[in-house]
Backbone as JSON, one array per atom type, in Angstrom:
{
  "sequence": "MEDSKAIIEAIIFTSEGPVQVDKIKEVLPDVEKDEISRLLKELMEEYEKRGGGFLLLEVAGGFQFRTRADFSYWINKFLKGRPAILSRAAMETLAVIAYKQPVLKSEIDRFRGVDSGSSLKGLLERKLVRIMGRKDVPGRPIMYGTTKKFLEVFNLKDLSELPTLKELKDLHEEA",
  "N": [[0.95, -1.17, -0.03], [0.62, 2.06, -0.9], [-0.13, 4.6, 0.43], [0.77, 3.61, 3.5], [2.78, 4.6, 5.11], [2.34, 7.18, 5.52], [-0.76, 6.29, 6.53], [0.28, 5.17, 8.82], [1.38, 7.12, 10.72], [-0.65, 8.89, 11.11], [-2.6, 7.59, 12.32], [-0.73, 6.88, 14.58], [-0.57, 9.95, 15.79], [-3.06, 10.49, 16.43], [-3.59, 8.36, 18.22], [-4.3, 8.25, 21.84], [-1.83, 7.26, 23.86], [0.81, 5.24, 23.05], [1.12, 3.32, 20.94], [1.13, -0.18, 19.61], [2.41, -2.37, 17.43], [1.17, -4.08, 16.54], [-1.97, -3.3, 16.61], [-1.59, -1.65, 14.83], [-0.85, -3.32, 12.59], [-4.0, -4.66, 12.44], [-5.26, -2.26, 11.19], [-3.96, -2.34, 9.24], [-4.03, -4.65, 7.53], [-3.03, -5.88, 5.03], [-0.33, -5.11, 4.96], [2.62, -6.43, 5.85], [4.13, -7.13, 9.06], [6.86, -6.58, 9.63], [6.96, -4.7, 7.25], [5.74, -2.93, 8.58], [7.47, -2.58, 10.69], [9.43, -1.43, 9.68], [8.62, 1.09, 8.26], [8.11, 2.13, 10.46], [10.43, 2.99, 11.87], [11.7, 4.5, 9.43], [10.32, 6.94, 10.1], [10.74, 7.5, 12.45], [13.24, 8.13, 12.19], [13.54, 10.09, 10.12], [11.89, 12.25, 11.69], [13.89, 12.71, 13.82], [16.11, 13.24, 12.41], [14.48, 15.75, 11.35], [15.0, 17.87, 13.36], [12.81, 19.14, 14.38], [9.99, 20.2, 17.0], [9.16, 17.69, 18.03], [9.17, 13.82, 18.84], [9.03, 10.98, 17.11], [8.62, 8.26, 19.17], [9.79, 5.1, 20.43], [8.27, 3.91, 22.89], [6.95, 2.3, 26.0], [5.83, -0.54, 25.01], [4.85, -0.06, 22.6], [4.14, 2.81, 19.94], [4.83, 6.64, 19.9], [4.35, 10.17, 19.31], [6.06, 12.84, 20.9], [7.36, 15.57, 22.68], [10.24, 17.19, 22.31], [12.66, 16.82, 24.9], [13.93, 19.05, 25.3], [12.62, 21.54, 24.9], [10.75, 21.49, 27.04], [10.91, 23.78, 29.06], [9.64, 25.98, 27.39], [7.18, 24.64, 26.68], [6.08, 24.15, 29.43], [5.79, 26.87, 30.42], [4.3, 27.77, 28.33], [1.59, 26.43, 28.65], [1.56, 27.18, 31.39], [1.35, 26.12, 33.71], [3.58, 23.84, 35.97], [5.33, 21.14, 35.68], [4.26, 17.65, 36.84], [5.26, 16.52, 40.13], [6.76, 14.0, 41.54], [6.69, 13.59, 44.65], [9.88, 12.53, 46.97], [9.42, 10.55, 48.83], [7.16, 9.28, 47.2], [8.91, 9.18, 44.93], [10.61, 6.9, 45.48], [9.36, 5.05, 46.74], [7.87, 4.06, 43.96], [10.29, 3.33, 43.04], [11.39, 1.08, 44.47], [8.99, -0.38, 44.03], [9.26, -0.81, 41.1], [11.58, -2.23, 40.64], [11.41, -4.42, 42.35], [8.73, -5.65, 41.55], [6.26, -8.45, 41.23], [5.34, -7.02, 44.23], [4.81, -6.96, 48.15], [2.96, -4.03, 49.57], [4.1, -4.5, 52.89], [6.93, -5.57, 52.2], [7.97, -2.99, 50.53], [7.68, -1.23, 52.96], [9.24, -2.06, 54.58], [11.67, -2.14, 53.13], [12.21, 0.38, 53.08], [11.77, 1.85, 55.49], [9.83, 2.93, 56.31], [6.47, 3.82, 56.74], [4.71, 2.94, 53.8], [1.87, 3.97, 52.7], [0.8, 6.22, 52.06], [2.16, 7.43, 49.81], [2.17, 5.13, 48.28], [-0.65, 5.28, 47.65], [-1.08, 7.57, 46.08], [0.7, 7.01, 43.94], [-0.83, 4.82, 43.22], [-3.45, 6.71, 42.06], [-2.57, 8.02, 40.4], [-1.81, 6.36, 38.57], [0.39, 5.09, 38.03], [0.95, 3.07, 39.43], [-0.34, -0.87, 39.8], [-2.65, -2.85, 41.25], [-1.72, -6.02, 41.43], [-2.42, -8.75, 41.89], [-3.1, -10.45, 44.65], [-0.79, -12.28, 47.07], [-0.69, -15.86, 47.33], [-1.03, -16.76, 50.48], [-1.23, -16.57, 54.21], [-3.68, -14.51, 54.79], [-3.9, -13.19, 52.77], [-2.35, -11.01, 51.17], [-2.03, -7.93, 48.95], [-0.12, -7.51, 45.99], [1.4, -5.72, 44.3], [2.59, -3.43, 41.16], [3.77, -1.78, 38.59], [2.75, 0.11, 36.25], [1.34, 0.84, 32.47], [1.4, 3.11, 32.0], [3.51, 4.06, 33.28], [5.9, 3.47, 32.37], [5.5, 4.83, 30.2], [5.66, 7.33, 31.3], [8.03, 7.7, 31.99], [9.58, 7.81, 29.78], [10.51, 4.44, 28.63], [10.26, 1.72, 26.71], [10.82, -1.0, 27.66], [11.02, -2.49, 31.07], [13.26, -3.37, 31.02], [14.59, -1.79, 30.3], [15.2, -0.09, 32.3], [17.69, 1.56, 34.7], [20.42, -0.86, 35.77], [21.05, -1.61, 39.15], [23.71, -1.6, 39.84], [24.33, 0.14, 37.8], [23.44, 2.41, 39.06], [24.26, 2.49, 41.5], [27.02, 2.92, 41.28], [26.53, 5.81, 39.63], [25.54, 7.26, 41.65], [27.64, 7.18, 43.38], [29.2, 9.05, 41.78], [28.14, 11.17, 42.05]],
  "CA": [[0.05, -0.4, 0.31], [1.58, 3.35, -0.98], [0.19, 5.16, 1.86], [1.13, 3.03, 4.54], [3.71, 5.28, 6.13], [1.59, 8.35, 6.76], [-1.67, 5.67, 7.64], [0.36, 4.54, 10.25], [1.78, 8.39, 11.15], [-1.74, 9.5, 11.53], [-2.7, 6.51, 13.6], [0.21, 7.39, 15.74], [-0.82, 11.2, 15.88], [-4.37, 10.4, 17.04], [-3.79, 8.18, 19.52], [-3.98, 9.14, 23.08], [-0.97, 6.29, 23.92], [1.26, 4.46, 22.38], [0.28, 2.59, 19.26], [1.74, -1.63, 18.98], [2.55, -3.16, 15.75], [0.24, -5.46, 16.39], [-2.57, -2.52, 16.63], [-1.06, -1.32, 13.3], [-1.42, -4.66, 11.64], [-4.76, -4.7, 12.4], [-5.76, -1.56, 10.57], [-3.45, -2.65, 7.49], [-4.06, -6.14, 7.14], [-2.39, -6.49, 3.85], [0.76, -4.89, 5.42], [3.52, -7.25, 7.21], [4.63, -6.69, 10.37], [8.03, -6.57, 8.95], [7.08, -3.69, 6.54], [5.35, -1.91, 9.67], [8.44, -1.65, 11.72], [10.5, -0.71, 8.71], [8.19, 2.12, 8.0], [8.01, 2.96, 11.8], [11.81, 3.09, 11.78], [11.7, 5.24, 8.61], [9.79, 7.69, 10.96], [11.66, 7.98, 13.89], [14.74, 8.82, 11.59], [12.8, 11.46, 9.43], [11.5, 12.78, 12.76], [15.07, 12.88, 14.7], [16.63, 14.58, 11.34], [14.35, 16.99, 11.23], [14.73, 18.44, 14.57], [11.33, 20.01, 15.26], [9.83, 20.2, 18.31], [8.41, 16.48, 18.97], [9.7, 12.71, 18.49], [8.33, 9.78, 16.85], [9.78, 7.78, 20.0], [9.39, 3.46, 21.47], [7.85, 3.72, 24.66], [6.19, 1.37, 26.6], [5.96, -1.7, 24.07], [4.33, 1.32, 21.21], [5.37, 3.94, 19.04], [4.14, 7.96, 20.61], [5.29, 11.4, 19.24], [7.0, 13.18, 22.07], [7.57, 16.88, 22.16], [11.95, 17.5, 22.58], [13.01, 17.18, 26.19], [14.62, 20.55, 25.7], [11.6, 22.12, 25.06], [9.93, 21.34, 28.4], [10.38, 24.82, 29.63], [8.85, 26.29, 26.5], [5.81, 24.24, 26.58], [5.44, 24.68, 30.62], [5.33, 28.1, 30.35], [2.74, 27.84, 27.63], [0.56, 25.56, 29.59], [1.25, 28.34, 32.7], [2.18, 25.3, 34.71], [4.15, 23.41, 36.46], [5.14, 19.6, 35.62], [3.52, 16.91, 37.9], [6.7, 16.26, 40.8], [6.28, 13.07, 42.97], [7.47, 13.8, 46.39], [10.84, 11.83, 47.15], [8.61, 8.89, 49.22], [6.46, 8.73, 46.41], [9.86, 8.26, 44.11], [11.83, 5.97, 46.31], [8.21, 3.75, 46.87], [8.2, 3.57, 42.98], [11.6, 2.72, 42.51], [11.2, -0.01, 45.33], [7.99, -1.35, 43.26], [9.89, -1.12, 39.54], [12.49, -3.19, 40.97], [11.15, -5.63, 43.15], [7.89, -5.97, 41.07], [5.69, -8.0, 42.08], [5.99, -6.34, 46.12], [4.05, -6.4, 48.99], [3.59, -3.03, 50.98], [5.0, -4.59, 53.98], [8.42, -5.69, 51.64], [8.24, -1.63, 50.54], [7.92, -0.61, 53.75], [10.66, -2.89, 55.29], [12.72, -1.27, 52.46], [12.08, 1.92, 52.91], [11.83, 2.09, 56.65], [8.6, 3.83, 57.03], [5.08, 3.39, 55.89], [4.6, 3.71, 52.58], [0.82, 3.92, 52.59], [0.12, 7.5, 51.3], [2.58, 7.08, 48.83], [1.59, 4.3, 47.26], [-2.06, 5.3, 47.11], [-0.85, 8.85, 45.08], [0.75, 5.97, 43.0], [-2.32, 4.24, 42.26], [-4.75, 7.4, 41.69], [-1.86, 8.38, 39.35], [-1.73, 5.48, 37.51], [1.67, 4.23, 37.85], [1.13, 1.3, 39.6], [-1.23, -1.5, 39.63], [-2.55, -4.07, 41.69], [-1.11, -7.33, 40.34], [-3.04, -9.44, 42.76], [-3.09, -11.0, 45.49], [0.05, -13.28, 47.55], [-1.29, -16.76, 47.93], [-0.54, -16.83, 51.94], [-2.21, -16.18, 55.25], [-3.98, -12.66, 54.77], [-3.38, -12.89, 51.16], [-1.82, -9.36, 50.98], [-1.86, -6.82, 47.66], [0.95, -7.59, 45.07], [1.8, -4.35, 43.22], [3.53, -3.61, 39.97], [4.04, -0.81, 37.44], [1.91, 0.15, 34.65], [1.87, 1.0, 31.36], [1.73, 4.47, 32.2], [4.74, 4.19, 34.28], [6.67, 3.18, 31.03], [4.92, 6.03, 29.32], [6.17, 8.36, 31.81], [9.69, 7.65, 32.08], [9.82, 7.09, 28.14], [10.96, 3.26, 28.79], [10.2, 0.35, 25.82], [9.96, -2.09, 28.88], [11.36, -2.61, 32.29], [14.82, -3.69, 31.29], [15.55, -0.32, 30.28], [15.59, 0.54, 33.8], [19.15, 1.26, 34.86], [20.62, -1.78, 36.72], [21.02, -1.43, 40.87], [25.29, -1.06, 39.91], [24.41, 1.21, 37.34], [22.43, 3.34, 40.22], [25.15, 2.51, 42.59], [28.04, 3.87, 40.32], [25.81, 6.93, 39.45], [25.69, 7.76, 43.35], [29.12, 6.92, 43.97], [29.91, 9.9, 40.84], [27.92, 12.65, 42.53]],
  "C": [[0.44, 0.8, 0.07], [1.72, 4.02, -0.06], [0.39, 5.13, 3.15], [1.84, 3.83, 5.46], [2.83, 6.79, 7.05], [0.35, 7.65, 6.81], [-1.09, 5.67, 8.9], [0.79, 6.29, 11.15], [0.56, 9.27, 11.54], [-2.34, 8.75, 12.56], [-2.42, 7.13, 14.85], [-0.03, 8.79, 15.91], [-2.52, 11.14, 16.59], [-4.71, 9.86, 18.21], [-3.47, 8.69, 21.3], [-3.1, 8.2, 23.75], [-0.37, 5.45, 22.99], [1.06, 3.52, 21.28], [1.54, 0.93, 19.25], [1.49, -1.6, 17.43], [1.49, -3.61, 15.3], [-1.51, -4.58, 16.15], [-2.6, -2.13, 15.1], [-1.48, -2.51, 12.27], [-3.14, -4.85, 11.27], [-5.46, -3.6, 11.55], [-5.2, -1.56, 9.02], [-3.08, -4.46, 7.43], [-2.53, -6.78, 6.28], [-0.75, -5.95, 3.95], [1.55, -5.81, 6.36], [4.14, -6.92, 8.03], [5.88, -6.34, 10.13], [8.19, -5.03, 8.59], [6.62, -2.55, 7.63], [6.48, -1.39, 10.46], [9.86, -1.39, 11.01], [10.16, 0.83, 8.27], [8.01, 3.12, 9.66], [9.81, 3.77, 12.25], [12.18, 4.72, 11.31], [11.22, 6.36, 9.47], [10.42, 8.11, 11.51], [12.26, 8.14, 13.27], [14.77, 10.2, 10.55], [12.41, 12.84, 10.92], [13.03, 13.45, 13.58], [15.93, 14.12, 13.84], [16.22, 15.59, 11.44], [14.05, 17.9, 12.5], [14.09, 19.3, 14.92], [11.56, 19.75, 16.86], [9.08, 18.74, 18.67], [9.24, 15.25, 17.77], [8.95, 11.67, 17.77], [9.34, 8.53, 17.94], [8.57, 5.95, 20.57], [9.12, 3.65, 22.48], [6.86, 2.43, 24.94], [5.42, 0.41, 25.97], [5.15, -1.07, 22.73], [5.06, 2.23, 20.83], [4.21, 5.39, 19.42], [4.89, 8.98, 20.0], [5.02, 11.99, 20.92], [7.44, 14.19, 22.27], [9.49, 16.59, 23.05], [11.86, 17.75, 24.05], [13.68, 18.89, 26.52], [13.76, 21.42, 25.46], [10.27, 22.28, 26.23], [9.79, 22.74, 28.77], [9.68, 25.63, 29.12], [7.35, 25.91, 26.81], [5.36, 24.39, 28.23], [4.92, 25.97, 31.11], [4.25, 28.49, 29.38], [1.51, 27.3, 28.07], [0.75, 26.49, 30.59], [1.17, 27.13, 33.84], [3.12, 24.48, 35.3], [4.55, 21.72, 36.42], [5.01, 18.87, 37.06], [5.03, 16.66, 38.57], [5.97, 15.57, 41.62], [7.24, 13.56, 43.75], [8.63, 12.44, 46.23], [10.44, 11.0, 48.06], [8.13, 8.96, 47.91], [7.73, 7.99, 45.13], [10.51, 6.98, 44.45], [10.05, 4.68, 46.23], [8.16, 3.15, 45.16], [9.06, 2.75, 42.34], [11.57, 1.07, 43.0], [10.29, -1.08, 44.53], [8.65, -1.86, 41.57], [10.59, -2.05, 39.72], [12.38, -4.5, 41.21], [9.86, -6.52, 42.81], [7.68, -7.73, 40.91], [5.99, -7.9, 43.65], [4.79, -5.95, 46.37], [4.02, -5.02, 49.33], [4.29, -3.26, 51.98], [6.59, -4.68, 53.7], [8.89, -3.9, 50.92], [8.56, -0.95, 51.79], [8.97, -1.01, 54.55], [11.83, -1.78, 54.39], [13.09, -0.56, 52.72], [12.03, 2.33, 54.58], [10.75, 2.63, 57.33], [7.26, 3.09, 56.32], [5.06, 3.97, 54.68], [3.12, 3.7, 51.93], [0.09, 4.77, 51.2], [1.0, 7.74, 49.94], [2.38, 6.32, 47.78], [0.13, 4.5, 46.97], [-1.81, 6.38, 46.44], [-0.25, 7.89, 43.89], [-0.36, 5.54, 42.38], [-3.22, 5.11, 41.66], [-4.01, 7.61, 40.17], [-1.33, 7.43, 38.24], [-0.43, 5.05, 37.4], [2.34, 3.21, 38.45], [-0.38, 1.09, 39.89], [-1.19, -2.2, 40.67], [-2.27, -5.24, 41.21], [-2.24, -8.77, 40.97], [-2.53, -9.69, 43.62], [-2.04, -12.2, 46.0], [-0.97, -14.44, 47.64], [-0.71, -17.35, 50.14], [-1.43, -16.15, 52.86], [-2.56, -14.29, 54.72], [-4.13, -12.17, 53.49], [-3.35, -11.44, 50.56], [-1.64, -8.48, 49.71], [-0.65, -7.24, 47.2], [0.63, -6.03, 44.07], [3.09, -4.28, 42.4], [2.96, -2.49, 39.15], [3.23, -0.69, 36.44], [2.11, 0.47, 33.13], [2.7, 2.49, 31.02], [2.88, 4.9, 32.97], [5.63, 4.17, 33.43], [6.42, 4.7, 30.21], [5.87, 7.3, 29.82], [7.56, 8.78, 31.69], [10.5, 7.55, 30.83], [10.73, 5.87, 28.24], [10.13, 2.61, 27.91], [9.53, -0.13, 26.74], [11.13, -1.89, 30.26], [12.89, -3.03, 31.97], [15.65, -2.65, 30.12], [15.95, 0.19, 31.27], [17.18, 0.27, 34.3], [19.64, 0.1, 35.97], [21.32, -1.16, 38.21], [22.6, -0.89, 40.66], [25.21, 0.28, 39.16], [24.29, 2.99, 38.27], [23.57, 3.55, 41.16], [26.28, 3.8, 41.83], [28.06, 5.42, 40.17], [25.87, 7.81, 40.63], [27.19, 8.06, 43.8], [29.53, 8.67, 42.95], [29.52, 11.18, 41.63], [28.02, 13.13, 43.86]]
}
């Protein structure tokens, strides 16, 4: 199909979240997945080369248009708002969940040394964390994990892109 690239671009542009190759394939059943992937790579390169205000990035298992990070000041000025900032406690809680998931609240509390209930509630409300089920032990405590929105917010394709604990330690030692 001659217009496949433009159709893919339009689909991603109109989507509220990252678009997976399989979803594009549903709309373009005559185009092979390898061809869709090739066209996506071309689009990513075109937007990168153009150097405009936004890019096509692979995040959270799909593809999404994102504004360039170096324009965040101007975007926030235009929106007359400040970016949503997570508290230190919320970031600590989120980090424990990201690296240890599925994880129980008691494990988060033990790791942090304080009660994480308030932070956990806020992360659930922001949809950065989700309930993954209950552990099959007495009391059946709730297990928590990160969401697709977590990947989107932190520009990660998947959890394997999180820095390793060694990389974090090395970074901390450099500071």
